[in-house]
C-alpha positions in Angstrom: 66.0 -144.3 171.6 68.5 -141.5 171.6 67.1 -138.0 171.7 68.3 -135.4 169.2 68.5 -131.6 169.4 68.4 -128.5 167.3 68.4 -124.8 167.8 65.6 -122.7 166.3 63.8 -119.4 166.1 60.0 -119.7 166.8 57.6 -117.9 164.5 54.9 -115.5 165.9 52.2 -117.5 167.7 49.5 -116.5 165.1 51.6 -117.9 162.2 52.5 -121.0 164.2 48.8 -121.6 164.8 48.1 -121.3 161.1 50.8 -123.9 160.3 49.6 -126.2 162.9 46.0 -125.9 161.6 47.4 -126.8 158.2 49.0 -129.9 159.7 45.7 -130.9 161.3 43.7 -130.3 158.2 46.0 -132.5 156.1 46.8 -135.2 158.8 50.5 -134.3 158.9 52.5 -135.7 161.8 56.2 -135.4 161.5 59.3 -134.0 163.2 58.3 -130.4 162.2 55.0 -130.6 164.2 56.1 -127.5 166.3 56.7 -124.7 163.7 60.3 -123.4 163.9 63.1 -122.0 161.8 66.2 -124.1 162.4 69.4 -122.1 162.9 71.5 -125.2 163.9 70.5 -128.7 162.8 71.3 -131.8 164.8 74.8 -132.4 163.4 77.3 -132.2 166.3 74.6 -131.7 168.9 75.1 -134.8 171.0 72.5 -136.0 173.5 74.8 -135.2 176.4 74.7 -131.5 175.5 78.5 -131.2 175.5 78.1 -128.4 172.9 75.4 -126.4 174.8 77.6 -124.0 176.7 79.5 -122.9 173.6 76.1 -122.5 171.8 74.7 -120.5 174.7 77.7 -118.1 174.5 77.2 -117.6 170.8 73.5 -116.9 171.2 74.1 -114.5 174.2 76.6 -112.5 172.1 74.5 -112.4 168.9 72.0 -109.5 168.4 68.3 -110.3 167.9 67.5 -111.9 164.5 65.1 -110.4 162.0 63.3 -112.8 159.7 60.8 -112.2 156.9 58.5 -115.2 156.4 57.0 -115.5 152.9 55.0 -117.9 150.8 55.2 -121.7 150.4 57.9 -123.4 148.4 59.2 -127.0 147.8 62.9 -127.8 148.1 64.3 -128.9 144.7 65.3 -132.3 146.2 61.7 -132.9 147.3 62.5 -133.2 151.0 60.1 -130.6 152.3 57.3 -128.1 151.8 58.2 -124.9 153.6 57.5 -121.2 154.1 60.3 -119.1 152.6 62.4 -117.2 155.1 64.6 -114.3 154.2 67.1 -113.6 157.0 70.8 -112.8 156.6 70.8 -112.5 160.4 69.7 -116.1 160.8 72.4 -117.3 158.4 75.0 -115.3 160.4 73.8 -116.9 163.6 73.9 -120.3 162.0 77.5 -119.8 160.8 78.6 -118.5 164.2 77.1 -121.6 165.8 78.9 -123.9 163.3 82.2 -122.1 164.1 81.7 -122.6 167.9 80.4 -126.2 167.8 82.7 -127.5 165.1 80.6 -130.6 164.3 82.8 -133.5 163.0 80.4 -133.9 160.1 78.0 -131.3 158.7 74.8 -131.7 156.6 75.3 -130.6 153.0 72.9 -127.7 153.5 74.8 -126.3 156.5 77.1 -123.3 156.1 76.9 -119.8 154.6 74.6 -121.2 151.8 71.9 -122.2 154.3 68.4 -121.7 153.2 66.4 -120.5 156.2 62.9 -121.9 156.1 59.9 -122.8 158.2 58.9 -126.4 157.4 55.2 -127.1 156.8 55.5 -130.8 155.8 58.4 -133.2 155.4 58.6 -135.8 152.6 57.5 -139.3 153.8 55.5 -142.2 152.5 51.9 -141.2 151.8 52.6 -137.5 151.7 52.3 -135.9 148.3 54.2 -132.6 148.6 53.4 -131.2 145.2 49.6 -131.6 145.9 50.2 -130.1 149.4 52.0 -127.2 147.8 48.9 -126.2 145.9 46.9 -126.3 149.2 49.6 -124.3 151.0 49.6 -121.7 148.3 45.9 -121.1 148.9 46.1 -121.1 152.7 49.2 -118.9 152.9 48.6 -116.7 149.8 48.8 -113.6 152.0 52.4 -114.3 152.8 53.3 -114.3 149.2 52.1 -110.7 148.8 52.5 -109.5 152.3 55.4 -111.4 154.1 55.6 -111.2 157.9 58.7 -109.6 159.3 59.5 -110.2 163.0 62.5 -109.9 165.2 63.4 -113.0 167.4 64.9 -112.2 170.8 65.6 -115.8 171.8 66.7 -119.1 170.4 64.8 -122.3 171.3 66.7 -125.4 172.3 64.4 -128.1 170.8 64.5 -131.8 171.6 63.1 -134.8 169.8 62.8 -137.9 172.0 63.7 -140.4 169.2 62.5 -141.7 165.8 58.9 -141.0 165.2 58.9 -138.1 167.6 58.8 -134.4 167.0 61.0 -131.5 168.0 59.6 -129.4 170.9 61.1 -126.5 172.8 62.7 -127.3 176.1 64.6 -124.1 176.8 64.8 -120.5 175.5 68.1 -118.8 175.3 68.0 -115.0 175.1 69.9 -113.4 172.2 72.2 -110.5 173.1 71.0 -106.9 173.0 
């Protein structure tokens, strides 16, 4: 099993706890078990971490990232239920990381058109995302009318041990001041 990595912003602990409680209440176990907002997906992030020094330099030179987390949505392709994130700062950091790492192949959603989000549930067998959306709209209704705005001062290096595992933080890299 080869581990995979990603770089992410972590939501406030209170919101992370709410998302994790939603996971427990609905028996969800997937790669998004630890709530996070991905700023660089696994493309180009090899297990040997040959990219890590370049990524650390980008993070260290980038100012803190402001994110506004709103209500639940479904991606049009049906891949995930997520909390909407509005953050031009996160997109700028994402593009800077892409420019520094230069992955040989990118996922189609990577680039300046990235949709920042906080995954709540990923599509998989036995998971009915449209039904979960209705539940999430009730549980996270407050975020629809009163989104949470926070400023992240670090980026988490997250690691997934292999298929069937979940991403968990292994290091925190401070953003520049």
